[in-house]
C-alpha positions in Angstrom: -6.5 12.4 -23.9 -7.7 11.8 -27.4 -9.9 13.7 -29.7 -12.8 12.2 -31.7 -14.0 13.2 -35.1 -17.3 11.9 -36.4 -18.8 12.2 -39.9 -22.5 11.4 -39.7 -23.4 10.3 -43.2 -26.8 9.3 -44.5 -25.7 5.7 -45.0 -22.7 5.2 -42.7 -21.2 7.1 -39.7 -17.4 7.3 -39.7 -15.3 8.0 -36.6 -11.6 8.6 -36.0 -9.6 8.7 -32.8 -6.9 11.3 -33.0 -3.8 11.7 -30.8 -2.1 14.9 -29.7 0.0 15.0 -32.9 -3.2 14.8 -35.0 -2.4 11.2 -36.1 -5.3 8.8 -36.4 -5.0 6.0 -33.8 -8.2 4.1 -34.6 -11.1 4.0 -37.1 -14.6 2.9 -36.6 -17.5 2.6 -39.0 -21.2 1.8 -38.3 -24.4 1.9 -40.3 -26.2 5.2 -39.6 -29.8 3.7 -39.8 -32.5 6.1 -38.7 -30.9 7.4 -35.4 -27.9 9.7 -35.7 -27.6 9.8 -31.9 -27.4 6.0 -31.6 -24.9 5.7 -34.5 -22.6 8.4 -33.0 -22.8 6.9 -29.5 -21.6 3.6 -30.9 -18.5 5.3 -32.2 -17.8 7.1 -28.9 -18.4 3.9 -26.8 -16.0 2.0 -29.1 -13.2 4.5 -28.6 -13.9 4.9 -24.9 -13.3 1.2 -24.3 -9.5 1.6 -24.4 -8.9 5.4 -24.5 -9.8 8.4 -22.5 -11.4 10.9 -24.9 -11.9 14.6 -24.5 -14.9 16.7 -25.3 -16.4 18.3 -27.3 -16.7 15.7 -30.1 -15.9 17.2 -33.5 -18.6 16.4 -36.0 -19.8 17.0 -39.6 -22.4 15.5 -41.9 -26.2 15.2 -41.9 -26.6 14.5 -38.2 -23.7 16.6 -36.9 -25.7 18.4 -34.2 -27.8 15.4 -33.2 -25.6 13.9 -30.4 -26.3 13.5 -26.7 -22.9 15.0 -25.8 -21.1 18.3 -26.3 -20.1 18.8 -29.9 -18.3 21.2 -32.1 -19.9 20.9 -35.6 -18.2 21.7 -38.8 -19.0 21.9 -42.5 -18.4 18.6 -44.2 -17.0 20.3 -47.2 -14.5 22.4 -45.1 -13.5 19.4 -43.1 -12.9 17.3 -46.2 -10.8 20.0 -47.8 -8.7 20.4 -44.6 -7.9 16.7 -44.4 -7.0 16.4 -48.1 -4.6 19.3 -47.8 -3.2 17.9 -44.6 -2.1 14.8 -46.5 -1.2 16.2 -49.8 -0.1 19.8 -49.0 -1.1 21.2 -52.4 -3.9 22.7 -54.3 -6.1 20.0 -55.9 -9.6 18.9 -56.8 -11.6 16.4 -54.8 -14.5 14.2 -55.9 -16.1 12.6 -52.9 -18.6 9.8 -53.7 -20.9 9.2 -50.8 -24.0 7.2 -50.1 -26.5 9.8 -51.1 -24.5 12.6 -52.8 -21.4 13.3 -54.8 -19.3 16.4 -54.1 -16.7 18.3 -56.2 -14.4 20.4 -54.1 -11.6 22.6 -55.3 -9.0 22.9 -52.5 -6.5 25.8 -52.5 -2.9 25.5 -51.4 -3.8 26.5 -47.8 -6.5 23.9 -47.4 -9.4 26.2 -47.9 -12.4 25.7 -50.2 -12.0 27.6 -53.5 -15.4 26.4 -54.8 -17.6 23.3 -54.6 -20.6 21.7 -56.2 -22.8 19.0 -54.9 -25.2 16.6 -56.7 -28.2 16.2 -54.5 -31.1 16.0 -57.0 -30.5 12.4 -58.0 -28.8 9.3 -56.6 -27.1 8.5 -59.9 -23.4 8.3 -59.4 -23.6 7.7 -55.7 -23.2 4.7 -53.4 -27.0 4.1 -53.2 -27.0 3.9 -57.0 -24.6 0.9 -56.9 -26.3 -0.7 -53.9 -29.8 -0.5 -55.5 -28.5 -2.1 -58.7 -26.6 -4.7 -56.8 -29.8 -5.6 -54.9 -31.7 -6.0 -58.1 -29.0 -8.1 -59.6 -28.7 -10.2 -56.4 -25.1 -9.4 -56.2 -23.5 -7.8 -53.1 -22.0 -4.3 -53.6 -18.6 -5.6 -52.5 -18.7 -8.3 -55.2 -19.1 -5.7 -57.9 -15.3 -5.1 -58.1 -14.4 -8.7 -58.5 -17.0 -9.4 -61.2 -16.2 -6.3 -63.2 -12.5 -7.4 -63.4 -13.7 -10.1 -65.8 -15.4 -7.6 -68.2 -14.4 -7.8 -71.9 -16.1 -4.6 -73.0 -17.9 -1.6 -71.7 -21.7 -1.5 -72.0 -23.0 2.1 -72.0 -25.7 2.8 -69.4 -27.7 5.8 -70.7 -30.2 6.3 -67.9 -29.5 8.9 -65.3 -32.2 7.8 -62.9 -31.6 4.8 -60.7 -35.1 3.4 -61.4 -34.7 3.7 -65.2 -31.1 2.4 -65.0 -32.3 -0.8 -63.4 -34.9 -1.3 -66.1 -32.3 -0.6 -68.8 -29.9 -3.1 -67.2 -32.6 -5.8 -66.9 -33.3 -5.2 -70.6 -29.7 -5.7 -71.5 -29.5 -8.9 -69.5 -32.5 -10.3 -71.5 -30.5 -9.4 -74.6 -27.6 -11.6 -73.4 -25.2 -9.0 -72.1 -22.8 -10.5 -69.5 -22.9 -9.4 -65.9 -19.2 -8.4 -65.8 -19.7 -6.1 -68.8 -22.8 -4.6 -67.3 -21.1 -3.8 -64.0 -18.2 -2.2 -65.8 -20.7 -0.1 -67.5 -22.2 0.9 -64.2 -18.8 1.9 -62.9 -18.3 4.1 -66.0 -21.7 5.6 -65.5 -20.7 6.6 -61.9 -17.6 8.2 -63.3 -19.4 10.1 -66.0 -21.9 11.5 -63.4 -18.9 12.7 -61.3 -17.2 14.5 -64.2 -20.5 16.2 -65.1 -20.4 18.0 -61.8 -17.2 19.9 -62.8 -14.2 19.5 -65.0 -10.9 19.3 -63.3 -7.6 20.4 -64.8 -5.3 19.8 -61.9 -4.4 17.0 -59.4 -7.5 14.9 -58.6 -8.2 13.1 -55.3 -11.1 10.6 -55.1 -12.5 10.0 -51.6 -15.6 8.3 -50.0 -17.0 4.9 -49.4 -17.2 4.0 -53.1 -13.5 4.2 -53.9 -12.6 2.6 -50.6 -14.8 -0.5 -51.4 -14.5 -0.5 -55.2 -10.8 -0.1 -56.1 -11.4 -0.8 -59.8 -13.2 2.5 -60.0 -10.0 4.4 -59.2 -8.2 2.6 -62.1 -11.1 3.7 -64.4 -10.9 7.3 -63.1 -7.2 7.3 -64.0 -8.1 6.3 -67.6 -10.1 9.4 -67.8 -7.7 11.7 -65.9 -4.2 10.4 -65.3 -3.4 12.7 -62.4 -5.7 10.8 -60.1 -5.1 9.4 -56.6 -7.2 7.9 -53.9 -5.8 7.4 -50.4 -6.6 4.4 -48.2 -9.6 4.8 -45.8 -10.6 8.0 -47.7 -14.1 7.8 -46.3 -12.7 8.8 -43.0 -11.1 12.0 -44.3 -14.0 14.4 -43.3 -14.1 13.0 -39.8 -10.3 13.6 -39.4 -10.8 17.1 -41.0 -13.2 18.0 -38.2 -10.4 17.5 -35.6 -7.8 19.3 -37.8 -10.0 22.3 -38.1 -10.1 22.6 -34.3 -6.5 21.8 -33.3 
């Protein structure tokens, strides 16, 4: 029997299949769309193809209680902290960059949440910020990283609002600014928004879909704060934490 943890995010739903030793056996990611029940069921059906899973399903995120099966819901913040501590076994700070929000979590040495702060008032510094700008520039979000590698200088993006940032970027393109330099500026803008949430003075872990899909952003984080690390498949940490909280 295997346990399933699901993090139902606003943009993507992330699921993990966990064995009796709390190790992740499989990962699965789907777009959330407008139906949390449908998204979560895709995760469950995928894992059920080859494994016998036990209930309840352990959940967190926006749609954590909107499943058609028995669930045990958890705080996304608590689950994330638990999973980070499970891997690193130390007190640290976490910046989680999601589709619609960015979270700062201070994790104590036991895996508890010492304090946290969340940016929900504006999409600046989130995945949707990058996706919207990518759409306007006719560049896929996954191409951002490759293009930015060719930047020769950082272009400062001053606007906080996504709408105004797009206008500012279009203006810079008309002035002859190169696309690689602009995208590098966008990355730095995301990082600046993250550090505005809270200042960290200890070990920093970066999680979420953005660092998973934009590895250059981790390198840039390290320029700002050298004690920075980002684990592979970090966007699945909260889903894993849901299971760890209930072991």
